[in-house]
N, C-alpha and C positions, 0 to 999 in steps of 0.2 A: 452325506455332505450336506452342512449344516458351516459353521465356521467355525474360524478353523483354532487348533491347540496351540499355548505357546513355543513348539514347539519345532511350530510349521513357518511359524513370528521368526526363530533362532533360523532356520535349516534359509532361509528366503533371507536372512543378513550379515548371516554367514558367505554370504553370495553375494546376495550386492556387498560390500567390503571386496572379496576375493577380486571382480572386475573391474572399478572404479577403482578401487586400494581408500583407504581412509587417509590420504596428505589432499586430495582430489574433495574427497566428501565431505571434508572441512574447509573448497573454498569455496564451496561448494550450498555452504548456509553459512561463510562469513557473509558468502552476497547477497545470498536469498538477507539475510536484516539489514545491514546498508540499505536497502532499496526497503525494508517496512522503517524503517527508520527514518529513512529519508522522507518515507509518503508525508507517515509522520508527519514533517518538520515544517514541509510543504502546505499545508491542512494551520498549522497555528500558524504562519509567515500568513495564509490566505484574512484568514478571521480580525491579524494586526494592521490588513491592508484596510480595514473596509477602515471608516469616515463613519465618527459619533450618529449622525443623522442616521447611518447608513442602520449601525445595528440599534438607533433606536424606537426606527422604522418597520423593522424584522421582531419584535419583542414586542409592541402593538402593535403589528401585521399591519399600518400603515403600508401608502401606498410612493413611492418616492416618485414626485417627476424634475427630470430631466430635458434637458436639449442630445437628440439628437445630429452628429457632422459626420455628415452622406460624403462612405470615398471613392473617385473620380476610375475606377480602373482602364488605361490607356494602350 
């Protein structure tokens, strides 16, 4: 009852293909790939949006002084 053999995985794959169909599996794969790509692009733009003094402070471990503006809820 240990690990599954290659035959077990092939049978599972065939059942999944029969249940979902190849077109739906292809759409799921492309949606997942698009989500991962969007996440990576979001992480890159986050780094690009930082000001140069913030980037320099992160590298040296310094604290940045700033002004906090308070928003009041009405």
